[in-house]
C-alpha positions in Angstrom: 86.8 61.6 102.7 84.1 62.3 105.3 85.2 61.3 108.8 83.1 60.3 111.8 83.1 63.2 114.2 80.9 65.2 116.6 77.7 66.7 115.2 77.8 70.5 115.6 75.2 73.2 115.6 75.2 77.0 115.7 73.3 80.1 114.9 74.4 81.1 111.3 72.6 84.4 111.1 73.7 87.5 113.0 73.2 87.3 116.7 70.4 89.4 118.3 66.8 89.9 117.5 65.6 89.9 113.9 62.9 88.7 111.6 64.5 85.3 111.0 67.2 83.2 112.7 68.9 80.2 111.0 70.3 77.3 113.0 72.8 75.2 111.0 73.6 71.6 111.9 76.3 69.3 110.5 77.5 65.8 111.2 76.3 62.2 111.6 73.4 63.0 113.9 71.9 65.7 111.6 69.3 63.4 110.1 68.2 62.2 113.5 67.9 65.9 114.7 65.7 66.8 111.8 63.5 63.7 112.3 63.1 64.4 116.0 62.7 68.1 116.1 61.2 69.1 112.8 57.7 67.7 112.7 55.5 67.7 109.6 52.1 66.4 108.7 53.3 65.3 105.2 56.6 64.1 103.9 59.5 65.0 106.2 62.4 67.2 105.4 64.6 64.0 105.3 62.3 62.6 102.6 62.5 65.8 100.6 66.3 66.7 100.6 67.2 70.2 99.4 63.6 71.3 99.5 62.3 73.8 102.1 59.7 72.2 104.3 57.2 73.8 106.6 57.7 72.3 110.1 56.7 72.6 113.7 59.9 72.7 115.8 59.3 70.5 118.8 61.2 68.7 121.6 59.1 65.6 122.4 55.6 67.2 122.8 56.8 70.7 123.8 56.3 73.3 121.0 59.3 75.5 120.4 58.4 77.4 117.2 57.0 77.0 113.7 59.4 77.5 110.9 61.1 75.9 107.9 63.8 73.2 107.5 65.9 72.0 104.7 68.1 68.9 104.7 71.3 68.5 102.7 72.6 64.9 102.7 76.4 64.5 102.4 78.6 64.7 100.5 76.7 67.3 98.4 76.4 69.9 101.1 78.3 72.9 102.3 80.4 70.9 104.7 80.5 67.7 102.8 78.6 66.0 105.7 74.9 65.6 106.4 73.8 69.1 107.0 70.6 70.9 107.8 69.3 74.5 108.3 66.3 75.3 110.4 64.7 78.7 110.0 63.1 80.1 113.1 61.5 83.4 114.2 64.4 85.7 115.2 64.1 85.6 118.9 67.4 84.7 120.8 65.2 82.8 123.3 63.9 80.4 120.6 67.4 79.9 119.2 68.8 79.2 122.7 66.0 76.8 123.5 66.6 74.7 120.3 70.4 74.6 120.7 70.0 73.5 124.3 67.5 70.7 123.3 69.8 69.5 120.5 72.7 69.3 123.0 70.7 67.6 125.8 68.8 65.2 123.7 71.3 64.2 121.0 74.7 65.4 122.3 75.1 67.9 119.5 77.7 70.4 120.6 78.1 74.1 119.8 80.2 74.7 116.7 83.6 76.4 117.1 84.4 79.6 115.2 84.7 78.7 111.5 84.1 75.0 112.1 81.5 74.6 109.3 83.9 76.0 106.7 86.8 74.1 108.1 84.9 70.9 107.7 84.1 72.0 104.1 87.8 72.3 103.4 88.7 69.0 105.2 86.1 67.2 103.3 87.3 68.5 99.9 84.4 70.8 99.2 86.7 73.8 98.8 90.5 74.5 98.8 92.0 76.6 101.5 92.1 79.8 99.5 88.3 79.5 98.8 87.7 78.8 102.5 89.7 81.9 103.5 87.8 84.1 101.0 84.5 83.2 102.8 85.6 85.3 105.8 86.7 88.1 103.5 83.3 88.1 101.8 81.5 88.3 105.2 83.8 91.1 106.5 83.9 93.2 103.3 83.3 96.8 104.0 83.3 98.1 100.4 82.3 96.9 97.0 86.0 96.9 96.1 86.9 94.5 98.9 83.8 92.4 98.2 84.8 92.1 94.5 88.4 91.0 95.5 87.0 88.4 97.9 84.6 87.0 95.4 87.5 86.6 92.9 89.3 84.5 95.4 86.2 82.5 96.1 85.7 81.9 92.4 89.2 80.2 92.3 91.4 82.8 90.7 94.2 82.3 93.2 93.8 78.5 93.0 94.1 78.6 89.2 97.3 80.8 89.5 98.8 78.4 91.9 97.9 75.4 89.6 99.9 77.1 86.8 102.8 77.7 89.1 102.9 74.1 90.3 102.7 72.8 86.7 105.6 75.0 85.6 107.6 74.0 88.7 106.9 70.3 88.3 108.0 70.4 84.6 111.2 72.2 85.7 111.8 69.6 88.4 111.1 66.7 86.0 113.7 68.1 83.5 116.3 68.7 86.2 115.9 65.2 87.7 115.8 63.5 84.3 119.2 65.0 83.5 120.5 63.4 86.7 118.9 60.0 86.2 119.7 59.7 82.5 123.0 61.5 82.3 124.6 58.5 80.7 121.9 58.1 78.0 122.1 59.7 74.6 119.3 62.1 75.3 118.8 65.8 74.7 117.7 68.0 77.6 116.6 71.6 77.8 119.5 74.0 78.1 120.3 75.7 81.3 119.7 79.1 79.7 116.2 78.0 78.7 115.5 76.9 82.2 116.8 80.2 83.6 114.4 82.0 81.3 111.5 79.9 82.7 112.6 80.7 86.3 112.9 84.4 85.5 109.4 84.3 84.0 108.1 82.7 87.2 109.8 85.3 89.4 108.3 88.1 87.3 104.8 86.5 87.8 105.4 86.3 91.5 106.5 90.0 91.7 103.4 91.1 89.7 101.1 89.2 92.1 102.8 90.6 95.2 102.7 94.1 93.7 99.0 93.9 92.8 98.2 92.4 96.2 100.1 95.1 98.0 98.3 97.9 96.2 94.9 96.2 96.5 95.5 95.7 100.2 96.2 99.4 100.7 93.1 100.4 98.9 91.1 97.7 100.7 92.2 99.0 104.2 90.8 102.4 103.4 92.1 105.2 101.2 93.0 108.2 103.4 92.1 111.7 102.1 93.1 114.7 104.1 91.4 118.0 103.8 93.9 120.8 104.6 94.1 124.6 104.4 94.1 127.7 106.5 91.3 128.4 109.0 87.9 129.1 107.6 88.8 127.8 104.1 85.7 125.5 104.2 87.3 122.1 105.1 84.5 121.2 107.6 81.8 122.4 105.2 83.3 120.3 102.4 83.5 117.2 104.7 79.9 117.5 105.6 79.0 117.9 101.8 81.0 114.8 100.9 79.5 112.7 103.7 76.0 114.0 103.1 75.5 114.8 106.8 76.8 117.2 109.4 79.9 115.5 110.9 82.0 118.6 111.6 81.1 121.8 113.4 81.0 124.7 111.0 81.6 128.2 112.3 83.0 131.6 111.2 85.2 131.6 114.3 88.8 130.8 113.4 90.2 127.6 115.0 86.9 125.8 115.5 88.4 122.5 114.4 91.2 122.1 117.1 91.9 118.5 116.3 91.5 116.4 113.2 88.1 114.8 112.6 87.9 111.6 110.6 85.0 109.6 109.1 84.8 106.4 106.9 82.5 106.4 103.9 81.9 104.3 100.8 82.8 106.3 97.8 81.9 104.6 94.5 83.2 101.0 95.2 85.9 102.1 97.6 86.1 102.7 101.3 87.5 106.1 102.1 88.5 107.8 105.3 88.2 111.6 105.1 90.3 113.6 107.6 89.2 117.1 108.4 92.3 118.7 109.7 92.7 121.7 112.0 93.2 124.9 110.2 96.9 125.6 109.5 97.9 128.9 111.2 100.2 130.3 113.9 98.5 130.3 117.2 99.3 130.8 120.9 96.6 128.3 122.0 98.5 125.1 123.1 95.5 122.9 122.4 95.0 124.2 118.9 98.8 123.9 118.3 98.6 120.2 119.3 95.7 119.7 117.0 97.7 121.3 114.1 100.6 119.0 114.9 98.3 116.0 114.7 96.8 117.2 111.5 100.2 117.5 109.9 100.9 113.9 110.8 97.6 112.8 109.3 98.5 114.8 106.1 101.7 112.8 105.9 99.9 109.5 106.2 97.2 110.3 103.6 97.4 109.2 99.9 95.4 112.1 98.6 95.2 115.7 99.8 92.5 118.2 99.1 93.9 121.6 99.6 91.0 124.0 100.4 91.6 127.6 99.2 89.5 130.4 100.5 88.6 132.1 97.2 87.2 135.1 98.9 90.7 136.2 100.1 93.0 138.4 98.2 95.8 135.8 98.0 96.6 132.1 98.8 98.4 131.7 102.1 101.3 129.2 101.8 102.6 128.1 105.2 105.5 125.7 106.0 103.3 122.6 106.4 101.5 123.2 103.0 104.8 124.0 101.3 106.2 120.6 102.5 103.2 118.7 101.1 103.5 120.6 97.8 107.1 119.5 97.6 106.1 115.9 98.3 103.4 115.8 95.7 103.9 112.9 93.3 102.1 110.0 91.7 102.1 108.2 95.2 100.7 111.3 97.0 98.5 113.6 94.9 97.3 117.1 95.8 94.0 118.4 94.4 93.6 122.1 95.0 90.0 123.1 95.7 89.1 126.7 95.2 86.1 127.2 97.5 83.6 130.1 97.8 83.3 130.7 94.1 80.0 132.3 94.9 81.9 135.2 96.6 85.1 135.0 94.7 87.7 137.7 95.1 88.4 139.6 91.9 92.1 138.6 92.0 91.1 134.9 92.0 90.0 135.4 88.4 93.6 136.0 87.4 96.0 133.3 86.5 98.7 134.8 88.6 96.6 134.2 91.7 97.7 130.6 91.7 101.5 131.1 91.2 102.2 130.2 94.8 100.9 126.6 94.5 102.3 125.8 91.0 105.0 123.2 91.0 106.8 122.3 87.8 104.3 124.6 86.1 101.3 122.5 86.7 98.6 121.9 89.3 95.1 120.4 89.4 92.3 122.8 90.4 88.6 122.3 91.0 86.3 125.2 91.7 83.4 124.7 94.2 81.1 126.4 96.6 80.4 124.5 99.8 77.5 126.9 100.4 75.6 126.4 97.1 77.0 122.9 96.3 78.4 124.1 92.9 81.3 121.8 91.7 81.0 119.4 94.6 79.7 116.6 92.3 82.6 117.2 90.0 85.1 116.9 92.9 83.3 113.7 94.1 83.8 112.2 90.6 87.4 113.3 90.4 88.2 111.6 93.8 86.6 108.3 92.6 88.6 108.6 89.3 91.8 109.0 91.3 91.0 105.9 93.3 90.5 104.0 90.1 93.8 105.2 88.9 95.6 103.7 91.9 97.7 100.5 91.2 95.2 97.7 91.8 92.3 100.2 91.9 90.2 98.5 89.2 91.8 95.0 89.5 91.7 93.9 93.1 93.8 90.9 93.9 93.6 90.4 97.7 95.9 88.0 99.5 96.1 87.0 103.1 99.4 87.6 104.9 99.8 83.8 104.8 99.6 83.8 101.0 102.2 86.6 100.7 104.6 84.7 103.0 104.5 81.6 100.8 104.8 83.6 97.6 107.8 85.3 99.1 109.3 81.9 100.1 108.7 80.6 96.5 110.5 83.7 95.2 113.5 83.2 97.5 113.8 79.5 96.6 113.8 80.3 92.9 116.5 83.0 93.4 118.6 80.5 95.3 118.1 78.1 92.4 119.5 80.7 89.9 122.5 81.3 92.2 123.2 77.5 92.5 123.1 77.2 88.7 125.4 80.1 88.4 127.8 78.5 90.8 127.7 75.2 88.9 126.1 73.3 91.8 125.0 69.6 91.2 121.5 69.2 89.9 120.6 67.1 92.9 121.1 70.2 95.1 119.3 72.5 92.7 116.2 70.1 92.7 115.8 70.7 96.4 115.1 74.4 95.8 112.5 73.5 93.3 111.0 71.2 96.0 110.9 74.1 98.4 109.0 76.2 95.9 106.6 73.4 95.2 106.0 72.9 98.9 105.1 76.6 99.4 102.7 76.5 96.4 101.0 73.5 97.9 100.8 75.2 101.3 98.8 78.2 99.8 95.9 76.0 98.6 96.1 73.7 101.6 97.2 70.5 99.8 99.9 70.3 102.4 99.0 71.8 105.7 99.1 71.3 109.5 96.6 71.3 112.3 98.2 74.4 113.8 97.9 76.4 110.6 94.2 75.4 110.2 93.6 76.4 113.8 95.0 79.9 113.2 93.1 80.4 109.9 89.6 79.3 111.1 89.8 80.8 114.6 89.1 84.3 113.1 85.8 83.2 111.5 82.5 83.9 113.1 80.6 81.1 114.8 78.1 79.5 112.5 80.2 79.8 109.3 
């Protein structure tokens, strides 16, 4: 139901100078704003809804700009209200002039952060999960995150919640019917059958939370540490993977005295590469601190690339590397990278050369030359393959923290329900836990919400969206 409220306006394109700037207007005074400020020689934008119309943007007889305007009458608009978009040349001076005139002449106020999308939600144009995904789409920093946000926008979470609510409502109806018609000669579903249904719901919730947790970790940026002794080629490899010179490369030992990190999009994923200080014993206090920090970064990384200087007679295994080798598992993988294959030591051709890095008889090795580029593409593909193998890597299911809170609350309510049944509690008490689960399901999509919650959600949006 569209409510009478202030008309709002804001710049909807990125602030600053550009080729085009779009001013969005929404509310009851929108049509009057288009009539008054968007002047045409032929049919007006109001007479041609949803059609781009060439206009002179004027305030009374004062020319502001020439541009385009499109009018969307409610309720079939983004916000569900009368809405318009005016396309101007991308000068901040022009935008500011139009917004000032709209305010002074028609009392159209500046929009708050996220207010257009909030009105879309309040006017039934989208549910809350779709509204929240709009910000995710705008803020996406990788194809992976964008794909996950678009799945939310398309209604995947809403459909999941609809299935949960349907199952919970059936469960509640069966429970309450047994209370209301206990004296009747009717057959009800057994408690064991209902327990199985609840266990199935719990399993679905656990699967969603697990997928979301894994997807969130990948979305926040996969950390890859480059480790090894000094002059193994870590900085050279980082520059190769990035495609530009980020780290200083030198034959002098200890050039990288602190870790260097850089974010990059690799395949569909956002990755942070960390070029660590070379692992060695040193009397230099600054370099020692850099090595200490590098070891901390190693511990925080999900994937480690261990650079081996293939021109040396043997592989040096120090305490820090030994620790990481012992921690290697499915959750933290180590790929050994034999560098300098163009000047490989003769012993590096022997299988025994790698005895020091074998654990449980196996290890993964890729041969490269940072100097010639040999093998770097293969390493690049292996890193992407590893990201895809991560839980949630190819199946992003991104949830907001608010969503996870309500799923967890649903889970706890259903677990209490099972405990009450086991204790032989009255069905009237058991039904209250089903109500709690239903309440949290409704809170996720915004069917039941509060002004305070809406304020927190939309305050993090950009102005104009």
